[in-house]
MIMARBA-123311 format. One record per residue (C-alpha): residue in one letter; chain; x, y, z. Coordinates in steps of 0.5 Angstrom, whole numbers. Example, Ala and Ser with C-alpha at 12.3 -4.5 7.8 and 13.67 -1.06 7.14 Angstrom:
BEGIN
{atom 'A','A',{25,-9,16}}
{atom 'S','A',{27,-2,14}}
This chain:
BEGIN
{atom 'M','A',{17,72,-39}}
{atom 'N','A',{20,66,-35}}
{atom 'R','A',{28,65,-34}}
{atom 'I','A',{31,58,-34}}
{atom 'L','A',{38,56,-32}}
{atom 'I','A',{41,50,-36}}
{atom 'V','A',{47,47,-33}}
{atom 'E','A',{50,43,-38}}
{atom 'D','A',{57,41,-40}}
{atom 'E','A',{55,38,-46}}
{atom 'E','A',{55,44,-51}}
{atom 'R','A',{51,40,-56}}
{atom 'I','A',{45,38,-51}}
{atom 'A','A',{46,45,-48}}
{atom 'S','A',{45,49,-55}}
{atom 'F','A',{39,44,-56}}
{atom 'V','A',{36,45,-50}}
{atom 'E','A',{37,53,-50}}
{atom 'K','A',{34,54,-58}}
{atom 'G','A',{28,50,-56}}
{atom 'L','A',{26,54,-50}}
{atom 'R','A',{28,61,-53}}
{atom 'A','A',{23,58,-59}}
{atom 'N','A',{18,58,-54}}
{atom 'G','A',{19,64,-50}}
{atom 'F','A',{23,63,-45}}
{atom 'T','A',{29,67,-43}}
{atom 'T','A',{35,62,-42}}
{atom 'T','A',{42,62,-39}}
{atom 'V','A',{47,57,-40}}
{atom 'A','A',{53,54,-34}}
{atom 'A','A',{58,49,-37}}
{atom 'D','A',{60,47,-30}}
{atom 'G','A',{57,45,-23}}
{atom 'E','A',{61,51,-20}}
{atom 'A','A',{58,56,-25}}
{atom 'G','A',{51,53,-24}}
{atom 'H','A',{51,54,-16}}
{atom 'A','A',{53,61,-17}}
{atom 'Y','A',{47,63,-22}}
{atom 'A','A',{42,59,-18}}
{atom 'L','A',{44,63,-11}}
{atom 'T','A',{42,69,-15}}
{atom 'G','A',{35,68,-15}}
{atom 'A','A',{34,71,-22}}
{atom 'F','A',{31,65,-25}}
{atom 'D','A',{24,61,-25}}
{atom 'L','A',{27,54,-26}}
{atom 'A','A',{33,50,-27}}
{atom 'V','A',{35,44,-32}}
{atom 'L','A',{41,41,-28}}
{atom 'D','A',{45,35,-31}}
{atom 'I','A',{48,30,-26}}
{atom 'G','A',{55,29,-29}}
{atom 'L','A',{58,36,-29}}
{atom 'P','A',{65,38,-28}}
{atom 'G','A',{67,41,-21}}
{atom 'R','A',{61,40,-17}}
{atom 'D','A',{57,34,-19}}
{atom 'G','A',{49,35,-20}}
{atom 'F','A',{48,32,-14}}
{atom 'T','A',{52,36,-10}}
{atom 'V','A',{49,43,-13}}
{atom 'L','A',{42,40,-12}}
{atom 'R','A',{44,39,-4}}
{atom 'E','A',{47,45,-3}}
{atom 'L','A',{42,49,-6}}
{atom 'R','A',{37,46,-1}}
{atom 'E','A',{41,46,5}}
{atom 'A','A',{41,54,3}}
{atom 'R','A',{34,54,3}}
{atom 'V','A',{34,55,-5}}
{atom 'T','A',{27,53,-7}}
{atom 'L','A',{28,54,-15}}
{atom 'P','A',{25,48,-18}}
{atom 'V','A',{30,43,-21}}
{atom 'I','A',{29,39,-27}}
{atom 'V','A',{34,34,-27}}
{atom 'L','A',{37,32,-34}}
{atom 'T','A',{42,26,-34}}
{atom 'A','A',{44,20,-38}}
{atom 'R','A',{44,16,-31}}
{atom 'D','A',{38,12,-31}}
{atom 'S','A',{38,7,-25}}
{atom 'V','A',{33,7,-20}}
{atom 'R','A',{38,8,-15}}
{atom 'D','A',{40,15,-18}}
{atom 'T','A',{33,17,-19}}
{atom 'V','A',{31,16,-12}}
{atom 'A','A',{37,19,-10}}
{atom 'G','A',{36,25,-14}}
{atom 'L','A',{28,26,-12}}
{atom 'E','A',{30,25,-5}}
{atom 'G','A',{36,30,-5}}
{atom 'G','A',{30,35,-7}}
{atom 'A','A',{30,35,-15}}
{atom 'D','A',{22,37,-18}}
{atom 'D','A',{23,32,-23}}
{atom 'W','A',{28,27,-27}}
{atom 'M','A',{29,26,-34}}
{atom 'T','A',{34,21,-38}}
{atom 'K','A',{37,22,-44}}
{atom 'P','A',{36,21,-49}}
{atom 'F','A',{30,25,-49}}
{atom 'R','A',{25,29,-53}}
{atom 'F','A',{24,36,-53}}
{atom 'E','A',{17,36,-53}}
{atom 'E','A',{17,32,-46}}
{atom 'L','A',{22,37,-43}}
{atom 'L','A',{18,43,-45}}
{atom 'A','A',{12,40,-42}}
{atom 'R','A',{15,38,-36}}
{atom 'V','A',{18,46,-35}}
{atom 'R','A',{11,49,-36}}
{atom 'L','A',{8,44,-31}}
{atom 'R','A',{13,46,-26}}
{atom 'L','A',{13,53,-27}}
{atom 'R','A',{5,53,-26}}
{atom 'T','A',{6,49,-20}}
{atom 'A','A',{11,54,-17}}
{atom 'A','A',{6,60,-19}}
{atom 'R','A',{1,57,-14}}
{atom 'A','A',{6,56,-8}}
{atom 'P','A',{4,61,-3}}
{atom 'E','A',{8,67,-4}}
{atom 'V','A',{13,69,2}}
{atom 'T','A',{11,76,4}}
{atom 'M','A',{15,77,10}}
{atom 'L','A',{22,75,12}}
{atom 'K','A',{25,75,19}}
{atom 'S','A',{31,74,23}}
{atom 'G','A',{31,74,31}}
{atom 'S','A',{27,81,32}}
{atom 'L','A',{29,84,25}}
{atom 'T','A',{23,83,20}}
{atom 'L','A',{23,86,12}}
{atom 'D','A',{16,86,9}}
{atom 'L','A',{17,85,2}}
{atom 'R','A',{10,89,0}}
{atom 'T','A',{11,95,4}}
{atom 'R','A',{19,94,3}}
{atom 'R','A',{19,97,10}}
{atom 'A','A',{24,94,15}}
{atom 'R','A',{23,94,23}}
{atom 'A','A',{29,92,28}}
{atom 'G','A',{25,90,35}}
{atom 'E','A',{20,96,35}}
{atom 'R','A',{24,101,31}}
{atom 'T','A',{23,102,24}}
{atom 'V','A',{29,102,19}}
{atom 'D','A',{29,107,13}}
{atom 'L','A',{33,103,7}}
{atom 'T','A',{35,105,0}}
{atom 'A','A',{33,101,-5}}
{atom 'R','A',{39,98,-6}}
{atom 'E','A',{40,96,2}}
{atom 'F','A',{33,93,1}}
{atom 'V','A',{35,88,-4}}
{atom 'L','A',{42,87,-1}}
{atom 'L','A',{38,85,6}}
{atom 'E','A',{33,81,2}}
{atom 'L','A',{39,77,-1}}
{atom 'F','A',{42,76,6}}
{atom 'L','A',{35,74,10}}
{atom 'R','A',{33,69,4}}
{atom 'H','A',{40,66,5}}
{atom 'P','A',{41,65,13}}
{atom 'G','A',{48,63,15}}
{atom 'Q','A',{50,62,8}}
{atom 'V','A',{57,66,6}}
{atom 'L','A',{55,70,0}}
{atom 'S','A',{61,72,-4}}
{atom 'R','A',{62,79,-7}}
{atom 'E','A',{61,77,-14}}
{atom 'Q','A',{54,74,-12}}
{atom 'I','A',{52,80,-9}}
{atom 'L','A',{54,84,-15}}
{atom 'S','A',{50,80,-19}}
{atom 'H','A',{44,80,-15}}
{atom 'V','A',{44,87,-13}}
{atom 'W','A',{47,91,-19}}
{atom 'G','A',{47,86,-25}}
{atom 'Y','A',{53,82,-28}}
{atom 'D','A',{55,88,-32}}
{atom 'F','A',{57,92,-26}}
{atom 'D','A',{65,93,-25}}
{atom 'P','A',{67,87,-20}}
{atom 'G','A',{73,91,-18}}
{atom 'S','A',{69,96,-15}}
{atom 'N','A',{68,96,-7}}
{atom 'I','A',{61,98,-7}}
{atom 'V','A',{59,91,-4}}
{atom 'D','A',{63,93,2}}
{atom 'V','A',{60,100,2}}
{atom 'Y','A',{53,98,3}}
{atom 'V','A',{55,92,8}}
{atom 'R','A',{58,98,13}}
{atom 'A','A',{51,102,11}}
{atom 'L','A',{47,96,14}}
{atom 'R','A',{51,95,19}}
{atom 'K','A',{50,102,22}}
{atom 'K','A',{43,101,21}}
{atom 'L','A',{42,95,24}}
{atom 'G','A',{48,93,28}}
{atom 'A','A',{55,91,27}}
{atom 'E','A',{53,84,29}}
{atom 'K','A',{48,83,24}}
{atom 'V','A',{53,82,18}}
{atom 'E','A',{59,78,19}}
{atom 'T','A',{65,78,15}}
{atom 'V','A',{68,71,13}}
{atom 'R','A',{75,73,11}}
{atom 'G','A',{77,71,4}}
{atom 'M','A',{70,69,2}}
{atom 'G','A',{65,74,3}}
{atom 'Y','A',{59,76,8}}
{atom 'R','A',{54,72,12}}
{atom 'F','A',{48,74,15}}
{atom 'P','A',{47,69,22}}
{atom 'A','A',{42,64,22}}
């Protein structure tokens, strides 16, 4: 079942899109502002995003640019009231996979969602993540540091995969918790710090940097 992220601050439109997608078999999550949409998109938990441009906080252009700069390849369909050629070109050149203007017919949006999901499914699957001498094989679930095999627990593996998919990007404890342990995990727990220390012990202290007051970063 495909998971769709809807980033839309107009409650009426968000509800309309969400109900339509759910009726067609999709799992949906709604974010009402750019900050929340950006954070959700970074988790890797979605197959496609429907993104508004005129959002409170971060606007859609900023969210899209930051996702692409972070090498997030999540397919994005922009849904906006802006219909100028200039805005359309800016969105597509900024990394949008498709662009629809409001008002719109749900049937057309649904067709575009399905098309983008099929296109994404045909993309070559990444099976190996690398950073310097460190490699992570997603098929065998094995890590190597140079010539040395590194034994990882299931959670350590998911945490390392998250870091390697977002090199150079600061990930907050909340983002790490949501991706590795799920949103129902206690946000006051120090479990992230415990697992980061475990990775440092196995890979080297320099592999995971602490960014004070913000979170952790895996050097690019």
